N, C-alpha and C positions, 0 to 999 in steps of 0.2 A: 217877282223876279219872273219873268217870262222863259219860257224852255227854249234853247234853241232848237231851230227843227233841220239844221243841218246834219244829213245823214254823215255818217262818218266815210273815210276811204278807204275804196277796197284794200287789202293789204296784200301785199306778194312776200311768198312764201322760195324761199333760194335752196333747191336740193344740188350739191355739188357733187357728178361721178367721176370717181378720182379711176377708174377701171368698172370692167363690167359688172364685178362682184361688188365692188366696195362705195358706199357714197357717203357724205355725211350732210345732215339737214338739220332744222331746227329743232329736233327732239335731242337726238344726240347732243347738238351744242348747247340744249338746256342742262341737259343732265350735264354734261362737265361744270355747268356755272352751278348748279346746285350743287355738285362735288365739292366746288372752290367755294360756296357760303355755308356748306351743312360742315365739310368735314369729313365726310364718310359716304360710300357709296349708298348703303343701306337706307342713309335718311334723303337722301338725293333722291332713290327712289321713290322711298315714301313719298315725299313733296310731289309726285309724279303722279302717283297713284300707282306706281307699277313694284314687283316682288323686287328683292335684293338678288336672285338669281338673274332676273331679266336685267335687273340696272348691271350686273356686273356683266353678263355677256354682251349688252353693248359697247361696254369699256374695253371689251375683251377684243372685240370688233373696231373698235376705233386703232387699238394697238397694231391690232395686225393692219388692215387696211391703210395706214398712215405711216408703216414700218418702225414708229418709233412712239414709246412710251407716252400717254397725254394725262395719264393716272398712275399713281404711285403707291402702292398700299403702305402704311406705317401700322408697326406692329406696338406693342406694350403700352407702357404706360399704364396711371393708375384707373384711367378707365377703358383701359382696351385700345384698342390700335383704330388709326382711322383711314383717311386716306385725303390726298394733294394733287393738285395738276402741278405737272413736272412743266418747266420752260417749256417744252415745245406745248402741253396741252393750253396753256396761258396762250401763245403764240396763235395756235390754233385757232380759239374762242375768238379772239381780238381781230384776225387776218379775214375769217367767217363775216361777224359780225360788219367788218369794213367793205367787203362784198356786198351785204345783205344792205347796206345803207346806200352804197355807188348803186345798188340797181333798183333801188326802190324810188331814188334821186332821177334816174335816167328815163325812168318811164313815170314821172310822175305828172306828167301832163297827159295821157292816154287813158292813168287811174281817175283823173279829174273829171276825164269826157267819159269814164267808164261809169262814173258815179253818177254823173247829169244823164245818163242814157235811162239808167236804173232808176229813176224818180221820175222819169217821165212818162205820164199815164200814157198806157199801151192803144194803139188805133186799131180799131175793130174793123173787119171787110164790111165794105159798103159804104164806110160814111166817108 
């Protein structure tokens, strides 16, 4: 079977500046998605090769800049505690992903053109 020679479409990253100090972007959203999937801040951080402290600091920052808790720690149980997204956290992830899809859709034509520009051989001076 022949390999496809089509280059992948360039991707768009969305960062939302909520104020001069706070922003939400792909890393924080991925962390929230990992917390939802793993049920723990430490496991979510490990999945992204970050320490528990770094993961917790990012969760704390999300909660602070959004003025709502996105993650809630759970205590106790046979295997210790964990963490879950709050309804606000779930909504934040969904809204961010919706904005991301809409932005990508809006610029798809330009991303395709960019891919074409990059794929074309460069003209050298004097030719």
